[in-house]
C-alpha positions as a Markdown table, in Angstrom:
| # | Residue | x | y | z |
|---|---|---|---|---|
| 1 | Unk | 120.8 | 12.9 | 162.7 |
| 2 | Unk | 119.2 | 16.2 | 161.6 |
| 3 | Unk | 118.2 | 16.4 | 158.0 |
| 4 | Unk | 120.5 | 19.3 | 157.2 |
| 5 | Unk | 123.6 | 20.9 | 158.8 |
| 6 | Unk | 124.3 | 24.5 | 159.2 |
| 7 | Unk | 128.0 | 25.1 | 159.8 |
| 8 | Unk | 127.2 | 28.4 | 161.7 |
| 9 | Unk | 124.4 | 27.0 | 163.9 |
| 10 | Unk | 126.0 | 23.9 | 165.3 |
| 11 | Unk | 126.0 | 23.6 | 169.1 |
| 12 | Unk | 126.3 | 19.8 | 169.5 |
| 13 | Unk | 127.9 | 18.8 | 166.2 |
| 14 | Unk | 128.4 | 16.9 | 164.1 |
| 15 | Unk | 132.1 | 17.9 | 164.2 |
| 16 | Unk | 134.8 | 16.9 | 161.8 |
| 17 | Unk | 138.0 | 15.2 | 163.1 |
| 18 | Unk | 140.0 | 18.3 | 162.5 |
| 19 | Unk | 137.5 | 20.5 | 164.3 |
| 20 | Unk | 137.6 | 18.1 | 167.4 |
| 21 | Unk | 141.4 | 18.3 | 167.3 |
| 22 | Unk | 141.5 | 22.1 | 167.1 |
| 23 | Unk | 138.9 | 22.5 | 169.9 |
| 24 | Unk | 141.2 | 20.7 | 172.3 |
| 25 | Unk | 142.5 | 23.0 | 175.1 |
| 26 | Unk | 146.1 | 22.4 | 174.0 |
| 27 | Unk | 145.2 | 23.8 | 170.5 |
| 28 | Unk | 143.2 | 26.8 | 171.8 |
| 29 | Unk | 145.7 | 29.1 | 169.9 |
| 30 | Unk | 145.5 | 27.2 | 166.6 |
| 31 | Unk | 143.2 | 28.2 | 163.8 |
| 32 | Unk | 142.7 | 30.1 | 160.6 |
| 33 | Unk | 143.5 | 33.8 | 160.7 |
| 34 | Unk | 140.4 | 36.1 | 160.5 |
| 35 | Unk | 141.3 | 39.8 | 160.8 |
| 36 | Unk | 139.0 | 42.0 | 162.8 |
| 37 | Unk | 137.8 | 45.5 | 161.8 |
| 38 | Unk | 140.0 | 46.8 | 164.6 |
| 39 | Unk | 143.2 | 45.9 | 162.8 |
| 40 | Unk | 146.0 | 45.0 | 163.8 |
| 41 | Unk | 144.1 | 42.3 | 165.6 |
| 42 | Unk | 142.6 | 39.0 | 164.6 |
| 43 | Unk | 140.6 | 36.0 | 165.7 |
| 44 | Unk | 141.2 | 32.3 | 164.9 |
| 45 | Unk | 138.6 | 30.2 | 163.2 |
| 46 | Unk | 138.5 | 26.5 | 163.9 |
| 47 | Unk | 136.9 | 25.9 | 160.5 |
| 48 | Unk | 137.6 | 28.4 | 157.7 |
| 49 | Unk | 134.0 | 27.7 | 156.4 |
| 50 | Unk | 132.3 | 28.6 | 159.6 |
| 51 | Unk | 131.8 | 32.1 | 160.9 |
| 52 | Unk | 130.9 | 31.1 | 164.4 |
| 53 | Unk | 133.4 | 28.4 | 165.4 |
| 54 | Unk | 136.2 | 30.5 | 166.8 |
| 55 | Unk | 138.7 | 30.8 | 169.6 |
| 56 | Unk | 137.2 | 33.0 | 172.4 |
| 57 | Unk | 140.3 | 35.3 | 172.3 |
| 58 | Unk | 141.3 | 38.3 | 170.2 |
| 59 | Unk | 144.9 | 38.5 | 169.3 |
| 60 | Unk | 146.6 | 41.9 | 169.2 |
| 61 | Unk | 149.7 | 42.2 | 166.9 |
| 62 | Unk | 152.5 | 44.6 | 168.0 |
| 63 | Unk | 154.1 | 46.7 | 165.2 |
| 64 | Unk | 157.3 | 44.6 | 165.2 |
| 65 | Unk | 155.4 | 41.3 | 164.5 |
| 66 | Unk | 154.2 | 40.3 | 161.0 |
| 67 | Unk | 151.3 | 37.9 | 160.7 |
| 68 | Unk | 150.1 | 36.3 | 157.4 |
| 69 | Unk | 146.9 | 37.7 | 155.8 |
| 70 | Unk | 145.3 | 34.2 | 155.9 |
| 71 | Unk | 146.1 | 30.6 | 156.6 |
| 72 | Unk | 146.4 | 28.1 | 159.4 |
| 73 | Unk | 148.7 | 29.1 | 162.2 |
| 74 | Unk | 149.7 | 28.4 | 165.9 |
| 75 | Unk | 150.0 | 31.7 | 167.8 |
| 76 | Unk | 152.7 | 32.2 | 170.3 |
| 77 | Unk | 151.1 | 34.4 | 173.0 |
| 78 | Unk | 152.4 | 36.6 | 175.8 |
| 79 | Unk | 150.3 | 38.1 | 178.6 |
| 80 | Unk | 146.5 | 38.1 | 178.5 |
| 81 | Unk | 144.6 | 41.3 | 178.9 |
| 82 | Unk | 141.0 | 41.2 | 180.3 |
| 83 | Unk | 138.8 | 44.2 | 179.8 |
| 84 | Unk | 135.4 | 44.1 | 181.7 |
| 85 | Unk | 132.2 | 44.4 | 179.7 |
| 86 | Unk | 129.1 | 45.8 | 181.4 |
| 87 | Unk | 125.8 | 44.5 | 180.2 |
| 88 | Unk | 122.5 | 46.0 | 181.2 |
| 89 | Unk | 120.8 | 42.7 | 180.7 |
| 90 | Unk | 123.0 | 40.6 | 183.1 |
| 91 | Unk | 124.0 | 40.8 | 186.7 |
| 92 | Unk | 127.2 | 39.0 | 186.0 |
| 93 | Unk | 130.3 | 40.7 | 184.6 |
| 94 | Unk | 132.0 | 39.5 | 181.4 |
| 95 | Unk | 135.4 | 40.1 | 180.0 |
| 96 | Unk | 136.8 | 40.7 | 176.5 |
| 97 | Unk | 140.0 | 38.7 | 176.4 |
| 98 | Unk | 143.0 | 39.8 | 174.4 |
| 99 | Unk | 146.4 | 38.1 | 173.9 |
| 100 | Unk | 149.5 | 40.0 | 172.9 |
| 101 | Unk | 151.1 | 38.1 | 170.0 |
| 102 | Unk | 154.8 | 37.2 | 170.4 |
| 103 | Unk | 155.1 | 35.2 | 167.2 |
| 104 | Unk | 153.5 | 32.4 | 165.2 |
| 105 | Unk | 154.1 | 29.1 | 163.5 |
| 106 | Unk | 152.6 | 28.3 | 160.1 |
| 107 | Unk | 150.8 | 24.9 | 159.8 |
| 108 | Unk | 149.6 | 22.9 | 156.9 |
| 109 | Unk | 146.0 | 21.7 | 156.5 |
| 110 | Unk | 147.1 | 18.3 | 155.3 |
| 111 | Unk | 148.8 | 17.7 | 158.7 |
| 112 | Unk | 145.4 | 17.9 | 160.5 |
| 113 | Unk | 143.6 | 14.6 | 161.5 |
| 114 | Unk | 142.0 | 12.9 | 158.5 |
| 115 | Unk | 138.5 | 11.4 | 158.5 |
| 116 | Unk | 138.0 | 7.8 | 159.5 |
| 117 | Unk | 136.2 | 7.1 | 156.2 |
| 118 | Unk | 138.3 | 5.7 | 153.4 |
| 119 | Unk | 138.1 | 6.9 | 149.8 |
| 120 | Unk | 136.2 | 3.9 | 148.5 |
| 121 | Unk | 133.7 | 4.1 | 151.3 |
| 122 | Unk | 133.2 | 7.8 | 150.6 |
| 123 | Unk | 132.5 | 7.1 | 147.0 |
| 124 | Unk | 130.1 | 4.4 | 147.9 |
| 125 | Unk | 128.2 | 6.6 | 150.3 |
| 126 | Unk | 127.8 | 9.4 | 147.8 |
| 127 | Unk | 125.7 | 7.1 | 145.6 |
| 128 | Unk | 124.2 | 4.9 | 148.3 |
| 129 | Unk | 120.6 | 6.2 | 147.8 |
| 130 | Unk | 120.6 | 5.0 | 144.1 |
| 131 | Unk | 119.4 | 1.4 | 144.1 |
| 132 | Unk | 120.3 | -0.7 | 141.2 |
| 133 | Unk | 123.4 | -1.9 | 139.4 |
| 134 | Unk | 126.6 | -0.7 | 141.1 |
| 135 | Unk | 128.4 | 2.0 | 139.1 |
| 136 | Unk | 131.7 | 3.1 | 140.5 |
| 137 | Unk | 132.1 | 5.9 | 138.0 |
| 138 | Unk | 128.9 | 7.6 | 139.3 |
| 139 | Unk | 130.4 | 8.0 | 142.8 |
| 140 | Unk | 133.6 | 9.5 | 141.3 |
| 141 | Unk | 131.7 | 11.9 | 139.1 |
| 142 | Unk | 129.7 | 13.2 | 142.1 |
| 143 | Unk | 132.9 | 13.4 | 144.2 |
| 144 | Unk | 134.9 | 15.5 | 141.6 |
| 145 | Unk | 131.9 | 17.8 | 141.2 |
| 146 | Unk | 131.3 | 18.6 | 144.9 |
| 147 | Unk | 135.0 | 18.5 | 145.9 |
| 148 | Unk | 135.6 | 21.4 | 143.6 |
| 149 | Unk | 139.1 | 22.9 | 143.1 |
| 150 | Unk | 140.8 | 25.9 | 144.6 |
| 151 | Unk | 141.3 | 29.3 | 142.8 |
| 152 | Unk | 144.4 | 29.4 | 140.7 |
| 153 | Unk | 145.9 | 30.7 | 137.5 |
| 154 | Unk | 142.7 | 29.6 | 135.7 |
| 155 | Unk | 140.5 | 32.0 | 137.9 |
| 156 | Unk | 138.2 | 31.3 | 140.8 |
| 157 | Unk | 137.9 | 27.7 | 141.8 |
| 158 | Unk | 135.1 | 25.2 | 141.0 |
| 159 | Unk | 134.1 | 22.2 | 138.9 |
| 160 | Unk | 131.4 | 22.4 | 136.3 |
| 161 | Unk | 129.3 | 19.3 | 135.6 |
| 162 | Unk | 126.5 | 18.4 | 133.2 |
| 163 | Unk | 124.2 | 15.6 | 134.3 |
| 164 | Unk | 122.6 | 13.0 | 132.0 |
| 165 | Unk | 119.8 | 10.5 | 132.5 |
| 166 | Unk | 120.5 | 7.8 | 129.9 |
| 167 | Unk | 117.9 | 5.4 | 131.4 |
| 168 | Unk | 115.4 | 7.9 | 132.7 |
| 169 | Unk | 113.9 | 11.3 | 132.3 |
| 170 | Unk | 113.6 | 14.7 | 134.1 |
| 171 | Unk | 112.4 | 12.8 | 137.2 |
| 172 | Unk | 115.9 | 11.2 | 137.6 |
| 173 | Unk | 117.6 | 14.6 | 137.2 |
| 174 | Unk | 115.4 | 16.1 | 139.9 |
| 175 | Unk | 116.2 | 13.2 | 142.1 |
| 176 | Unk | 119.9 | 13.7 | 141.5 |
| 177 | Unk | 119.5 | 17.4 | 142.5 |
| 178 | Unk | 117.9 | 16.3 | 145.8 |
| 179 | Unk | 120.6 | 13.7 | 146.3 |
| 180 | Unk | 123.5 | 16.1 | 145.9 |
| 181 | Unk | 121.9 | 18.7 | 148.2 |
| 182 | Unk | 121.8 | 16.0 | 150.9 |
| 183 | Unk | 125.6 | 15.7 | 150.6 |
| 184 | Unk | 126.3 | 19.3 | 151.4 |
| 185 | Unk | 125.9 | 21.6 | 154.4 |
| 186 | Unk | 123.1 | 24.1 | 153.7 |
| 187 | Unk | 125.7 | 27.0 | 154.0 |
| 188 | Unk | 127.2 | 25.9 | 150.7 |
| 189 | Unk | 123.9 | 26.2 | 148.8 |
| 190 | Unk | 123.5 | 29.9 | 149.2 |
| 191 | Unk | 125.8 | 33.0 | 149.3 |
| 192 | Unk | 129.2 | 32.0 | 150.7 |
| 193 | Unk | 132.5 | 33.8 | 150.2 |
| 194 | Unk | 134.6 | 30.6 | 150.3 |
| 195 | Unk | 132.6 | 27.9 | 148.5 |
| 196 | Unk | 129.2 | 27.7 | 146.7 |
| 197 | Unk | 127.4 | 24.8 | 145.0 |
| 198 | Unk | 124.8 | 25.7 | 142.4 |
| 199 | Unk | 122.2 | 23.4 | 140.8 |
| 200 | Unk | 121.3 | 24.8 | 137.4 |
| 201 | Unk | 117.8 | 23.8 | 136.4 |
| 202 | Unk | 116.9 | 26.7 | 134.1 |
| 203 | Unk | 118.5 | 29.1 | 131.7 |
| 204 | Unk | 118.0 | 31.8 | 134.3 |
| 205 | Unk | 119.9 | 29.8 | 136.9 |
| 206 | Unk | 122.8 | 29.5 | 134.5 |
| 207 | Unk | 122.8 | 33.3 | 133.8 |
| 208 | Unk | 122.8 | 34.1 | 137.5 |
| 209 | Unk | 125.6 | 31.7 | 138.2 |
| 210 | Unk | 127.7 | 33.1 | 135.3 |
| 211 | Unk | 127.1 | 36.6 | 136.7 |
| 212 | Unk | 128.4 | 35.5 | 140.2 |
| 213 | Unk | 131.4 | 33.8 | 138.7 |
| 214 | Unk | 132.3 | 36.8 | 136.6 |
| 215 | Unk | 131.8 | 39.0 | 139.7 |
| 216 | Unk | 134.0 | 36.5 | 141.8 |
| 217 | Unk | 131.4 | 36.5 | 144.6 |
| 218 | Unk | 133.1 | 33.3 | 146.0 |
| 219 | Unk | 136.5 | 31.7 | 145.9 |
| 220 | Unk | 135.0 | 28.5 | 144.5 |
| 221 | Unk | 131.7 | 28.0 | 142.7 |
| 222 | Unk | 130.9 | 24.5 | 141.5 |
| 223 | Unk | 127.8 | 24.0 | 139.4 |
| 224 | Unk | 125.8 | 21.2 | 137.7 |
| 225 | Unk | 123.6 | 21.6 | 134.6 |
| 226 | Unk | 120.4 | 19.6 | 135.1 |
| 227 | Unk | 118.7 | 20.7 | 131.9 |
| 228 | Unk | 119.1 | 20.2 | 128.2 |
| 229 | Unk | 122.0 | 22.3 | 126.8 |
| 230 | Unk | 120.9 | 22.9 | 123.3 |
| 231 | Unk | 123.1 | 24.8 | 120.7 |
| 232 | Unk | 121.0 | 27.9 | 121.4 |
| 233 | Unk | 122.2 | 28.0 | 125.0 |
| 234 | Unk | 125.9 | 28.5 | 124.0 |
| 235 | Unk | 125.9 | 32.2 | 124.7 |
| 236 | Unk | 125.3 | 31.8 | 128.4 |
| 237 | Unk | 126.5 | 28.2 | 129.0 |
| 238 | Unk | 129.7 | 27.9 | 131.1 |
| 239 | Unk | 132.4 | 25.3 | 130.6 |
| 240 | Unk | 131.9 | 21.9 | 132.2 |
| 241 | Unk | 134.7 | 19.6 | 133.2 |
| 242 | Unk | 132.9 | 16.4 | 134.3 |
| 243 | Unk | 129.9 | 14.5 | 133.1 |
| 244 | Unk | 127.5 | 12.9 | 135.6 |
| 245 | Unk | 125.7 | 9.9 | 134.2 |
| 246 | Unk | 122.8 | 8.7 | 136.4 |
| 247 | Unk | 123.0 | 4.9 | 136.5 |
| 248 | Unk | 120.1 | 2.6 | 135.8 |
| 249 | Unk | 118.1 | 2.1 | 139.0 |
| 250 | Unk | 115.8 | 4.0 | 141.3 |
| 251 | Unk | 116.4 | 6.8 | 143.9 |
| 252 | Unk | 115.5 | 6.1 | 147.5 |
| 253 | Unk | 114.7 | 9.3 | 149.3 |
| 254 | Unk | 117.1 | 10.1 | 152.1 |
| 255 | Unk | 115.4 | 10.1 | 155.5 |
| 256 | Unk | 118.5 | 11.0 | 157.6 |
| 257 | Unk | 120.2 | 13.9 | 155.9 |
| 258 | Unk | 123.9 | 14.6 | 155.6 |
| 259 | Unk | 126.0 | 11.6 | 156.6 |
| 260 | Unk | 128.5 | 12.6 | 159.3 |
| 261 | Unk | 131.3 | 10.6 | 157.7 |
| 262 | Unk | 130.6 | 12.1 | 154.3 |
| 263 | Unk | 130.5 | 15.6 | 155.9 |
| 264 | Unk | 133.9 | 14.9 | 157.6 |
| 265 | Unk | 135.6 | 13.7 | 154.3 |
| 266 | Unk | 134.2 | 16.5 | 152.2 |
| 267 | Unk | 135.2 | 19.3 | 154.7 |
| 268 | Unk | 138.7 | 17.9 | 155.2 |
| 269 | Unk | 139.2 | 17.6 | 151.4 |
| 270 | Unk | 138.1 | 21.2 | 150.8 |
| 271 | Unk | 140.9 | 22.4 | 153.2 |
| 272 | Unk | 143.5 | 21.4 | 150.6 |
| 273 | Unk | 144.8 | 23.7 | 148.0 |
| 274 | Unk | 146.6 | 21.3 | 145.7 |
| 275 | Unk | 149.3 | 22.6 | 143.3 |
| 276 | Unk | 150.2 | 21.1 | 140.0 |
| 277 | Unk | 153.8 | 22.2 | 139.2 |
| 278 | Unk | 154.5 | 23.5 | 135.7 |
| 279 | Unk | 156.6 | 20.5 | 134.7 |
| 280 | Unk | 153.8 | 18.2 | 135.9 |
| 281 | Unk | 151.2 | 20.2 | 134.0 |
| 282 | Unk | 153.0 | 19.6 | 130.7 |
| 283 | Unk | 153.4 | 15.9 | 131.3 |
| 284 | Unk | 149.8 | 15.6 | 132.6 |
| 285 | Unk | 148.5 | 17.3 | 129.5 |
| 286 | Unk | 150.4 | 14.9 | 127.2 |
| 287 | Unk | 148.9 | 11.9 | 129.1 |
| 288 | Unk | 145.4 | 13.3 | 128.9 |
| 289 | Unk | 145.7 | 14.2 | 125.2 |
| 290 | Unk | 146.9 | 10.7 | 124.4 |
| 291 | Unk | 144.2 | 9.0 | 126.4 |
| 292 | Unk | 141.5 | 11.5 | 125.3 |
| 293 | Unk | 142.3 | 11.0 | 121.6 |
| 294 | Unk | 142.2 | 7.3 | 122.0 |
| 295 | Unk | 138.7 | 7.4 | 123.6 |
| 296 | Unk | 137.4 | 9.9 | 121.1 |
| 297 | Unk | 138.8 | 8.0 | 118.1 |
| 298 | Unk | 137.0 | 4.8 | 119.3 |
| 299 | Unk | 133.8 | 6.7 | 119.6 |
| 300 | Unk | 134.2 | 8.5 | 116.2 |
| 301 | Unk | 134.2 | 11.9 | 117.9 |
| 302 | Unk | 136.4 | 14.9 | 118.1 |
| 303 | Unk | 136.9 | 17.6 | 120.7 |
| 304 | Unk | 139.5 | 20.0 | 121.8 |
| 305 | Unk | 141.6 | 19.5 | 125.0 |
| 306 | Unk | 141.0 | 22.4 | 127.5 |
| 307 | Unk | 144.2 | 22.8 | 129.5 |
| 308 | Unk | 142.5 | 24.8 | 132.3 |
| 309 | Unk | 139.9 | 22.0 | 132.5 |
| 310 | Unk | 142.6 | 19.5 | 132.9 |
| 311 | Unk | 144.1 | 21.4 | 135.8 |
| 312 | Unk | 140.8 | 21.8 | 137.5 |
| 313 | Unk | 140.1 | 18.0 | 137.3 |
| 314 | Unk | 143.6 | 17.2 | 138.5 |
| 315 | Unk | 143.2 | 19.5 | 141.5 |
| 316 | Unk | 139.8 | 18.0 | 142.4 |
| 317 | Unk | 141.3 | 14.5 | 142.0 |
| 318 | Unk | 144.1 | 15.5 | 144.5 |
| 319 | Unk | 141.5 | 16.6 | 147.0 |
| 320 | Unk | 139.7 | 13.2 | 146.6 |
| 321 | Unk | 143.1 | 11.5 | 147.3 |
| 322 | Unk | 144.1 | 14.0 | 150.1 |
| 323 | Unk | 147.1 | 15.1 | 148.1 |
| 324 | Unk | 148.6 | 18.5 | 148.1 |
| 325 | Unk | 150.8 | 17.8 | 145.0 |
| 326 | Unk | 150.5 | 15.7 | 141.9 |
| 327 | Unk | 153.5 | 13.5 | 141.2 |
| 328 | Unk | 154.4 | 11.4 | 138.1 |
| 329 | Unk | 153.5 | 8.2 | 140.0 |
| 330 | Unk | 149.9 | 9.5 | 140.2 |
| 331 | Unk | 149.5 | 9.6 | 136.4 |
| 332 | Unk | 148.4 | 5.9 | 136.0 |
| 333 | Unk | 145.8 | 6.3 | 138.7 |
| 334 | Unk | 144.4 | 9.6 | 137.5 |
| 335 | Unk | 144.4 | 8.2 | 133.9 |
| 336 | Unk | 142.4 | 5.1 | 134.9 |
| 337 | Unk | 139.9 | 7.1 | 136.9 |
| 338 | Unk | 139.1 | 9.6 | 134.2 |
| 339 | Unk | 139.4 | 7.1 | 131.3 |
| 340 | Unk | 136.6 | 5.0 | 132.9 |
| 341 | Unk | 134.4 | 8.1 | 133.3 |
| 342 | Unk | 134.9 | 9.5 | 129.8 |
| 343 | Unk | 134.7 | 6.2 | 128.1 |
| 344 | Unk | 131.3 | 5.6 | 129.6 |
| 345 | Unk | 130.3 | 9.2 | 128.7 |
| 346 | Unk | 131.4 | 8.9 | 125.0 |
| 347 | Unk | 129.6 | 5.5 | 124.8 |
| 348 | Unk | 126.5 | 7.4 | 125.8 |
| 349 | Unk | 127.1 | 10.2 | 123.3 |
| 350 | Unk | 127.6 | 7.6 | 120.6 |
| 351 | Unk | 124.3 | 6.0 | 121.5 |
| 352 | Unk | 122.5 | 9.4 | 121.4 |
| 353 | Unk | 124.0 | 10.0 | 117.9 |
| 354 | Unk | 122.8 | 6.6 | 116.7 |
| 355 | Unk | 119.3 | 7.5 | 117.8 |
| 356 | Unk | 119.5 | 10.7 | 115.8 |
| 357 | Unk | 119.2 | 13.1 | 118.7 |
| 358 | Unk | 120.5 | 16.6 | 118.2 |
| 359 | Unk | 121.1 | 17.4 | 121.9 |
| 360 | Unk | 123.1 | 15.4 | 124.4 |
| 361 | Unk | 120.7 | 15.3 | 127.3 |
| 362 | Unk | 117.9 | 12.8 | 126.9 |
| 363 | Unk | 114.8 | 13.8 | 128.9 |
| 364 | Unk | 112.9 | 10.8 | 127.7 |
| 365 | Unk | 113.7 | 7.1 | 127.9 |
| 366 | Unk | 116.0 | 5.6 | 125.3 |
| 367 | Unk | 113.6 | 2.9 | 124.2 |
| 368 | Unk | 115.9 | 0.6 | 122.3 |
| 369 | Unk | 118.2 | 0.4 | 125.4 |
| 370 | Unk | 115.3 | 0.0 | 127.8 |
| 371 | Unk | 114.1 | -3.1 | 125.9 |
| 372 | Unk | 117.2 | -5.1 | 126.8 |
| 373 | Unk | 117.7 | -6.9 | 130.0 |
| 374 | Unk | 120.4 | -5.9 | 132.4 |
| 375 | Unk | 122.5 | -8.9 | 131.4 |
| 376 | Unk | 122.3 | -8.2 | 127.7 |
| 377 | Unk | 123.3 | -4.6 | 128.3 |
| 378 | Unk | 126.4 | -5.7 | 130.2 |
| 379 | Unk | 127.4 | -8.2 | 127.5 |
| 380 | Unk | 126.8 | -5.6 | 124.8 |
| 381 | Unk | 129.0 | -3.1 | 126.5 |
| 382 | Unk | 131.7 | -5.6 | 126.9 |
| 383 | Unk | 131.6 | -6.5 | 123.2 |
| 384 | Unk | 131.7 | -2.9 | 122.2 |
| 385 | Unk | 134.9 | -2.4 | 124.3 |
| 386 | Unk | 136.5 | -5.4 | 122.6 |
| 387 | Unk | 135.4 | -4.2 | 119.1 |
| 388 | Unk | 136.4 | -0.5 | 119.5 |
| 389 | Unk | 139.4 | -0.6 | 117.2 |
| 390 | Unk | 137.7 | -2.5 | 114.5 |
| 391 | Unk | 133.9 | -2.7 | 114.5 |
| 392 | Unk | 134.0 | -5.1 | 111.5 |
| 393 | Unk | 136.0 | -7.6 | 113.4 |
| 394 | Unk | 134.3 | -10.8 | 114.6 |
| 395 | Unk | 134.5 | -11.4 | 118.4 |
| 396 | Unk | 134.8 | -14.9 | 119.7 |
| 397 | Unk | 132.4 | -16.1 | 122.4 |
| 398 | Unk | 135.4 | -17.2 | 124.6 |
| 399 | Unk | 137.0 | -13.7 | 124.5 |
| 400 | Unk | 133.6 | -12.1 | 125.5 |
| 401 | Unk | 133.2 | -14.6 | 128.4 |
| 402 | Unk | 136.8 | -14.0 | 129.7 |
| 403 | Unk | 136.0 | -10.2 | 130.0 |
| 404 | Unk | 132.9 | -10.7 | 132.0 |
| 405 | Unk | 133.3 | -12.4 | 135.4 |
| 406 | Unk | 131.2 | -15.3 | 136.6 |
| 407 | Unk | 130.2 | -13.3 | 139.7 |
| 408 | Unk | 128.6 | -10.7 | 137.4 |
| 409 | Unk | 126.8 | -13.0 | 135.0 |
| 410 | Unk | 126.4 | -16.8 | 135.2 |
| 411 | Unk | 127.0 | -19.0 | 132.1 |
| 412 | Unk | 123.2 | -19.4 | 131.8 |
| 413 | Unk | 122.6 | -15.6 | 131.9 |
| 414 | Unk | 125.5 | -15.1 | 129.5 |
| 415 | Unk | 124.0 | -17.5 | 126.9 |
| 416 | Unk | 120.5 | -16.0 | 127.3 |
| 417 | Unk | 122.0 | -12.4 | 126.9 |
| 418 | Unk | 123.8 | -13.3 | 123.7 |
| 419 | Unk | 120.6 | -14.8 | 122.2 |
| 420 | Unk | 118.7 | -11.7 | 123.2 |
| 421 | Unk | 121.2 | -9.4 | 121.5 |
| 422 | Unk | 121.0 | -11.5 | 118.3 |
| 423 | Unk | 117.2 | -11.5 | 118.4 |
| 424 | Unk | 117.1 | -7.8 | 118.9 |
| 425 | Unk | 119.4 | -7.3 | 115.9 |
| 426 | Unk | 122.3 | -5.9 | 118.0 |
| 427 | Unk | 124.6 | -8.7 | 117.0 |
| 428 | Unk | 125.1 | -11.1 | 114.1 |
| 429 | Unk | 126.1 | -14.6 | 115.1 |
| 430 | Unk | 128.4 | -17.1 | 113.2 |
| 431 | Unk | 129.4 | -20.7 | 113.6 |
| 432 | Unk | 126.6 | -21.6 | 115.9 |
| 433 | Unk | 127.1 | -18.7 | 118.4 |
| 434 | Unk | 130.9 | -19.1 | 118.4 |
| 435 | Unk | 131.6 | -15.7 | 116.9 |
| 436 | Unk | 129.7 | -12.3 | 116.8 |
| 437 | Unk | 129.7 | -9.1 | 114.9 |
| 438 | Unk | 128.2 | -5.8 | 116.0 |
| 439 | Unk | 125.4 | -4.6 | 113.7 |
| 440 | Unk | 125.8 | -1.0 | 112.7 |
| 441 | Unk | 122.9 | 1.3 | 113.5 |
| 442 | Unk | 122.3 | 2.0 | 109.8 |
| 443 | Unk | 121.9 | -1.7 | 109.1 |
| 444 | Unk | 119.5 | -2.4 | 112.0 |
| 445 | Unk | 115.8 | -2.9 | 111.3 |
| 446 | Unk | 113.1 | -2.9 | 114.0 |
């Protein structure tokens, strides 16, 4: 497979499942409306993101027929009109082919063929080049960021992200930038009227992106902050809706480029324009506020709930699930997904505060965390979750063991991890390692 894909330069693919369906002869008059300069006539695109993948015909609209300005339709055609074209460079004649429109049928994007790849496999492939401990939140964070959200009452579409390297440095942030670019067609990384993705590595990058968003140069602009957002940057910083925490591990450079199945899933999801009805918005906000306040209280933090941010995240989540509407039955799923993401994020913020950092993005290694083995880190995280409501509460060894599966950590590794945490002054032990208490940062000595 080629290292990059240009939607406009493809001659042999790769094709999405919906493109293959629309390129069939029986669907030659199905596609997205694209009006020509010689209105009232239009062409049909087989992919709304590609300028070149079109039906070979031009459709002429009589005065008595009304065609929508945009959208996916099936055209009911009458007679075909062929007008010869004479070329000085060819001995062979060519024709411009016109159909007279007799009517149309509106179609829905979610009725087109779906990708073969399932959601869990899509999330896995997004993070496949990061070698180390599996982190399902990481794949979800990447997915929400690149799946974006459609334009709506909150303005143009797009999801803002800010990336963090808790276990690394600027090197990991640069690797993340390369990793995300390999997940996208190159058309989305430059000027594009429908969808753009912007990696923000400098203050100047952010200012240019903000200018393009204010100018509405694209229907959707998703972006990702890959540098330290200090308090001084607030005047040009844009809102972010999702954190991206790079997991502990190493990045293996991609030798193959954009995966065909990832490409298919991403393109198909971007076709959807989910809608969150007003009554659902209110209920969703209540669920998010309740969950958010619980997470923040446990982390001793405060923040305000951004209603437009909630809607953006909900719409991006709908795209991930191939849903056009959010229903009440989805609340538990969406709550669990985002609770996992933001719990991990606020754990990280809490760690940063404990180390006395003034900014949220660490560009150097967090030494006290790096000194622990992977088993000790897992155990410590599990104990923190158990002790969130009361950090002065003793946690029994049995309750810790129950919350960490044998597949993750054996009994031998579990005992060694607890001993390491006690030696490193993260825990106090009581009753011969039967109970434990988390040591507050202020009480720790090194």
